[in-house]
C-alpha positions in Angstrom: -34.8 26.4 -47.6 -36.5 23.8 -45.4 -34.9 24.1 -42.2 -36.4 21.3 -40.2 -33.9 18.7 -41.8 -31.2 20.2 -39.9 -32.5 19.9 -36.6 -32.4 16.4 -35.3 -31.3 17.1 -32.0 -31.7 14.3 -29.5 -28.6 11.9 -30.0 -26.7 14.2 -31.0 -26.7 16.8 -28.1 -26.9 13.7 -25.8 -23.6 12.9 -27.3 -21.7 16.4 -27.5 -22.8 16.6 -23.7 -20.7 13.5 -23.0 -17.7 15.4 -24.1 -17.3 17.1 -20.7 -16.7 20.6 -19.3 -13.1 20.7 -20.9 -14.1 20.7 -24.5 -16.2 24.0 -24.2 -13.7 25.7 -21.6 -11.7 28.8 -23.1 -7.7 29.2 -22.2 -7.2 32.0 -20.0 -5.3 35.0 -19.9 -1.6 35.5 -19.7 0.9 37.2 -21.7 2.2 34.6 -24.8 5.6 34.9 -26.3 7.1 33.5 -29.3 8.2 29.8 -28.3 7.6 26.1 -28.7 4.0 25.6 -28.2 2.3 22.8 -25.9 2.7 20.1 -28.8 6.9 21.0 -28.8 8.9 22.5 -31.4 8.8 21.4 -35.3 12.4 22.2 -35.7 14.3 19.1 -36.8 10.9 17.0 -37.5 10.9 16.1 -41.4 7.3 16.1 -43.4 5.8 12.8 -43.8 4.3 11.3 -47.0 1.8 13.8 -47.6 4.1 16.7 -46.9 3.0 18.1 -43.8 5.7 18.5 -40.4 3.5 17.3 -37.6 4.2 17.5 -34.1 5.1 14.0 -32.5 1.9 11.8 -32.0 -0.1 13.1 -35.1 -1.0 11.2 -38.8 -2.5 13.0 -41.9 -4.2 12.0 -44.4 -5.4 13.9 -48.1 -9.3 13.6 -48.2 -9.3 15.5 -51.2 -7.5 16.5 -54.2 -8.7 19.4 -56.5 -9.8 17.9 -60.2 -10.0 14.4 -58.6 -12.6 12.2 -57.4 -12.9 11.8 -53.6 -12.2 8.4 -52.7 -15.5 6.3 -52.5 -17.4 9.2 -54.0 -18.3 10.5 -57.8 -17.8 14.1 -56.6 -14.7 15.8 -57.8 -13.0 17.7 -55.3 -13.3 21.6 -56.4 -10.3 23.9 -56.9 -9.3 26.6 -54.3 -10.4 25.2 -51.4 -10.9 27.6 -48.8 -13.2 28.4 -45.7 -14.5 25.5 -44.0 -16.7 24.1 -40.9 -17.6 20.6 -39.8 -21.2 19.9 -38.9 -22.2 16.8 -36.6 -24.3 13.5 -37.2 -26.6 12.1 -34.8 -25.1 8.8 -35.6 -21.5 10.0 -34.4 -20.1 10.9 -37.8 -19.4 14.3 -39.5 -19.7 16.5 -42.7 -16.6 18.8 -43.7 -17.5 21.6 -45.5 -15.5 23.5 -48.1 -15.9 26.7 -50.2 -14.2 27.0 -53.7 -12.6 30.2 -54.3 -12.4 30.1 -58.2 -13.1 33.3 -59.4 -15.9 32.8 -62.0 -19.6 31.7 -61.7 -18.8 28.4 -63.2 -16.2 27.5 -60.6 -16.8 29.0 -57.4 -19.6 27.5 -54.7 -18.9 24.9 -52.2 -18.4 21.2 -51.7 -18.8 18.8 -48.6 -17.5 15.5 -47.6 -19.1 12.9 -45.3 -17.7 10.8 -42.5 -18.9 8.1 -40.5 -18.2 7.3 -36.5 -14.7 5.9 -37.7 -13.6 8.6 -39.9 -14.3 6.8 -43.3 -15.3 8.9 -46.3 -19.0 7.9 -47.0 -19.9 10.4 -49.8 -19.3 14.0 -51.2 -21.6 16.5 -53.2 -21.7 19.8 -54.2 -23.3 21.9 -52.1 -23.3 25.6 -54.0 -22.7 26.3 -57.5 -23.4 30.0 -59.8 -21.4 31.7 -57.5 -17.7 33.4 -57.7 -14.9 33.7 -55.1 -16.3 32.2 -52.5 -13.7 33.0 -49.7 -15.0 31.8 -46.2 -17.9 31.8 -44.3 -19.2 30.4 -41.3 -21.5 27.7 -39.7 -24.8 28.7 -38.0 -26.0 27.3 -34.7 -29.0 25.6 -36.5 -26.5 23.7 -38.8 -26.2 25.4 -42.4 -23.1 27.2 -43.9 -22.8 30.5 -44.8 -20.9 30.6 -47.8 -19.6 34.1 -48.3 -18.5 35.5 -52.1 -15.9 38.1 -52.1 -16.7 40.2 -55.2 -17.5 43.7 -54.9 -21.3 42.7 -54.9 -21.0 39.5 -53.3 -23.6 37.8 -51.2 -23.7 35.6 -48.2 -25.4 32.2 -49.6 -26.9 29.7 -46.6 -26.2 26.2 -47.5 -27.4 22.8 -46.8 -24.4 21.2 -45.8 -25.5 17.7 -47.6 -26.6 19.4 -50.5 -30.1 18.2 -50.4 -31.6 21.3 -50.2 -30.7 24.3 -52.9 -28.6 27.3 -51.3 -30.1 30.8 -50.9 -28.8 34.0 -50.9 -29.4 36.3 -48.0 -28.9 39.6 -49.5 -30.1 41.4 -46.1 -26.6 40.9 -45.0 -25.2 43.1 -47.4 -23.4 43.2 -50.9 -19.8 43.8 -50.4 -16.7 41.6 -50.3 -17.7 39.2 -47.9 -14.7 37.2 -46.3 -16.4 35.3 -43.2 -19.0 35.0 -40.6 -19.4 34.2 -37.2 -22.9 33.4 -35.1 -23.2 34.6 -32.0 -26.4 32.2 -30.4 -26.6 34.2 -26.9 -27.0 37.7 -28.2 -28.7 36.3 -31.6 -26.6 38.2 -34.3 -23.6 37.7 -36.7 -20.6 39.5 -37.3 -18.7 40.0 -40.9 -15.4 40.6 -42.3 -14.8 42.5 -45.5 -11.9 41.6 -47.3 -11.1 45.3 -48.5 -7.7 47.2 -47.7 -10.5 49.4 -46.1 -12.8 47.2 -45.1 -15.2 47.2 -41.9 -16.3 44.9 -39.3 -20.1 44.4 -39.5 -23.1 42.8 -37.5 -26.4 41.7 -38.4 -29.2 41.4 -36.2 -32.0 38.7 -37.8 -35.4 40.5 -37.5 -36.7 37.0 -36.3 -34.1 35.0 -35.3 -33.0 32.5 -37.1 -34.1 33.4 -40.5 -31.7 35.8 -42.1 -34.4 36.9 -44.7 -34.3 40.6 -43.2 -32.8 42.3 -40.3 -30.6 45.1 -39.4 -26.9 45.8 -40.9 -24.6 47.8 -38.9 -21.0 48.8 -38.9 -18.4 49.0 -36.1 -17.3 52.5 -34.8 -14.5 52.2 -32.2 -13.7 54.9 -30.0 -10.6 56.2 -28.5 -11.1 53.9 -25.5 -11.4 50.7 -27.5 -15.3 51.1 -27.1 -17.7 49.9 -29.8 -20.6 51.5 -30.9 -22.5 50.0 -33.9 -24.3 52.1 -36.6 -27.2 51.3 -38.8 -25.9 50.9 -42.6 -28.3 52.9 -44.7 -28.2 50.9 -47.9 -27.1 47.3 -47.4 -27.5 46.7 -51.0 -24.5 48.8 -51.7 -26.5 50.4 -55.0 -25.8 53.8 -53.6 -22.5 53.4 -52.5 -20.0 51.0 -51.2 -21.0 49.5 -47.6 -17.8 50.4 -45.9 -18.4 54.1 -46.9 -21.8 55.0 -46.1 -21.0 55.5 -42.4 -18.2 58.0 -42.4 -17.1 57.6 -38.7 -17.0 53.8 -39.2 -13.5 52.3 -38.2 -11.4 50.7 -40.9 -10.3 47.1 -40.2 -8.0 46.4 -43.0 -8.2 43.2 -45.3 -10.6 41.6 -43.0 -10.3 37.7 -43.2 -11.2 34.8 -40.9 -14.2 35.5 -37.9 -14.7 33.2 -35.2 -17.2 33.5 -32.1 -16.4 31.4 -28.5 -17.7 32.2 -25.1 -18.7 35.5 -25.6 -15.8 36.9 -27.6 -15.6 37.3 -31.5 -12.2 36.6 -32.9 -11.2 38.1 -36.4 -8.3 38.7 -38.5 -6.9 41.5 -40.6 -3.9 40.6 -43.2 -2.9 44.2 -43.8 -1.8 44.9 -40.4 -1.0 41.3 -39.5 -3.5 41.3 -36.5 -5.5 39.2 -34.3 -8.5 41.0 -32.5 -10.9 40.0 -30.0 -14.5 41.7 -29.5 -15.6 41.5 -26.1 -19.3 41.4 -26.7 -20.6 41.9 -23.1 -17.9 45.0 -22.8 -18.8 46.1 -26.5 -14.8 46.4 -26.2 -12.0 45.6 -28.9 -8.8 44.1 -27.7 -5.5 43.6 -30.2 -4.5 39.8 -29.2 -1.7 39.4 -31.6 0.0 42.0 -33.7 3.1 40.6 -35.7 4.7 44.4 -35.3 5.5 43.6 -32.0 7.7 41.0 -32.9 11.3 41.4 -34.0 10.6 38.1 -35.9 6.7 37.5 -36.0 5.9 33.7 -35.2 2.6 34.5 -37.6 2.2 36.2 -40.6 -0.1 36.8 -43.6 -2.9 35.9 -41.0 -6.3 34.8 -42.6 -8.8 31.8 -41.6 -9.3 31.2 -37.6 -10.9 28.5 -35.4 -10.9 27.7 -31.7 -9.3 24.1 -30.8 -11.0 21.5 -28.3 -8.0 23.2 -25.7 -9.3 26.3 -26.1 -6.4 27.6 -28.4 -6.5 29.6 -31.4 -5.6 28.0 -34.5 -4.9 30.9 -37.1 -3.8 29.9 -41.1 -1.0 31.7 -42.6 -1.6 33.0 -46.3 1.8 32.3 -48.0 5.0 32.6 -46.0 6.1 29.6 -44.7 2.8 27.9 -44.6 2.1 27.2 -41.0 -0.9 26.7 -38.7 -0.4 28.6 -35.9 -1.4 28.5 -32.2 -2.2 31.2 -29.7 -2.5 29.6 -26.5 -2.4 31.3 -23.2 1.3 32.0 -23.0 2.6 31.1 -26.2 2.8 31.8 -30.3 3.9 28.6 -32.1 3.7 26.8 -35.1 1.2 23.6 -34.7 2.0 22.1 -38.3 3.4 23.2 -41.6 3.1 22.4 -45.3 6.2 21.7 -47.0 6.9 22.5 -50.5 3.9 24.9 -51.1 5.5 28.4 -50.5 3.2 29.7 -53.3 0.1 28.5 -51.5 -1.8 29.4 -48.5 -3.3 27.8 -45.8 -7.4 27.6 -45.4 -10.6 25.7 -43.7 -9.4 24.7 -40.7 -12.1 23.2 -38.6 -12.5 20.3 -35.8 -14.7 17.4 -35.8 -16.6 17.6 -32.1 -14.5 15.1 -30.6 -11.8 17.3 -31.2 -9.3 14.3 -32.8 -9.8 15.5 -36.5 -8.6 18.4 -37.7 -9.4 19.4 -41.5 -7.8 22.4 -43.1 -6.2 23.0 -47.0 -3.4 24.3 -48.8 -5.4 26.2 -51.6 -3.1 25.9 -54.5 -0.9 22.8 -53.0 0.3 19.4 -54.2 1.4 21.3 -58.0 -2.3 21.7 -58.7 -5.1 24.0 -57.7 -5.6 22.4 -54.2 -5.3 19.7 -51.3 -7.6 19.3 -48.5 -6.0 17.4 -45.0 -7.1 15.8 -42.5 -4.8 15.6 -39.1 -5.3 13.4 -36.2 -3.9 12.9 -32.7 -3.9 13.6 -28.9 -5.2 17.5 -29.4 -5.0 19.0 -25.8 -8.4 19.7 -23.9 -7.1 19.6 -20.6 -7.1 23.6 -19.7 -7.0 23.8 -15.8 -10.1 25.2 -13.6 -9.5 28.9 -12.4 -7.9 28.9 -8.9 -11.2 30.8 -7.6 -13.7 28.2 -9.2 -15.3 31.0 -11.3 -15.2 30.7 -15.2 -12.1 30.6 -17.4 -10.8 34.2 -18.4 -10.1 35.0 -22.2 -6.9 35.0 -24.2 -5.0 38.0 -23.3 -3.3 40.2 -25.7 0.2 38.9 -27.0 3.3 40.8 -26.7 7.0 40.1 -27.9 8.6 38.1 -25.0 -26.0 10.1 -48.4 -29.8 10.1 -47.0 -29.6 13.4 -48.0 -27.8 14.7 -44.6 -31.2 14.4 -42.6 -29.5 13.8 -39.4 -27.3 16.9 -39.8 -27.7 18.6 -36.6 -24.9 21.2 -35.0 -21.9 22.5 -36.4 -18.6 22.7 -34.2 -17.8 25.6 -32.4 -15.1 24.0 -30.1 -14.0 25.7 -27.5 -17.4 27.5 -26.2 -21.1 28.1 -27.2 -22.7 26.1 -25.2 -25.1 23.6 -26.1 -28.0 25.0 -24.5 -27.7 28.2 -26.8 -27.2 26.0 -29.7 -30.4 23.9 -29.0 -31.8 27.0 -28.2 -31.1 28.6 -31.5 -32.2 25.6 -33.7 -35.5 24.9 -31.9 -36.2 28.8 -32.5 -35.7 28.1 -35.9 -37.9 25.1 -35.8 -40.8 27.3 -34.3 -40.3 30.4 -36.8 -40.8 27.7 -39.8 -44.0 26.0 -38.0 -45.5 29.7 -37.0 -45.2 29.3 -33.2 -42.8 31.8 -32.6 -43.5 35.4 -33.0 -41.0 37.8 -34.8 -38.4 39.8 -32.8 -37.6 43.3 -33.6 -33.7 43.8 -33.9 -32.8 45.8 -30.6 -31.3 49.3 -30.9 -27.7 49.9 -29.9 
């Protein structure tokens, strides 16, 4: 894949820096409890014309209806929309990417819809075909989308969000039921979840960041003190044995789902035990942030895709249940919005644009068909206070009861904490690798 087309950093980086420090700030720790969130309660509120129950001051529109042409384009929106991400343009517009979880090679893949700076749809395209059960994935710091196949021999596919360049499989990242991926540009590594009842958490270190052709795949081993060590997976292809069974001491993370990196922390969800967990990279330590067993009446069930909002809050999609997008803030676990009338569906693909004004997500089997993709606009908060001592904010604590081919695509939105310096460094390193100016770096031992 030709990478240089993704790396027009100048104007876009300047614009993102203008967002100010609040945009990149994390919420800081406290005991969170079930109750009304920062946008007020949804109780008593009525669904809008699109079937969404929203907080006061927010409005929605449908930008993709499976089986129908995206308005103003010639692209038919794909069925079963799943994981997604937003990619910024240097003209102020953006592209939203969405996977298709159809379980056949003819129906899987991924598509995208492009917006101008005013939010007007200007194009849509297929960006990946010939794959199956593309569930979630993740954005890279150099502006590509990693689409994950949730099959026993599933691959990670690196995609151009515009569809101008063909997608490329990255078998070094392992063959298993991939769910989602998250990139840590500081440590130059990627983290991967596995959607199996006895799934594992993986870490991939490219041999020459940010080239994903070769590298070291490892699996997490969590000790009794919650400390984590990483052990090499002997056969990432899974030909000799499933990757999750190759390291006997590896730790089970049952039903791995969404994953997101922010400010030195990897957040991920596991649906079998109903948990949201944080892996603190610098400390190499796990911390359970949310466990639905801790609540008599859990405010969040069926944990799935996850992202960080512009105010540092975690947004977690529900798979089934009452179809809510739920916030975990510094002190509250509360629904942000609800999809009305789709009890057999699931929430997927939550992602923000860089300005923190537009949120995208899907109801995978919504609208009485094969899926709806929504946009929500409104006054998303981004005003987390400075710490009293003037130091950096801390992270969330544990929760307890109580068109032109897209040559101007630049950086994925990583709302809440991946500094632009790290993103730009990763992108520029990729450009140097492509030109032969940067030497390869061996994966560091752990």
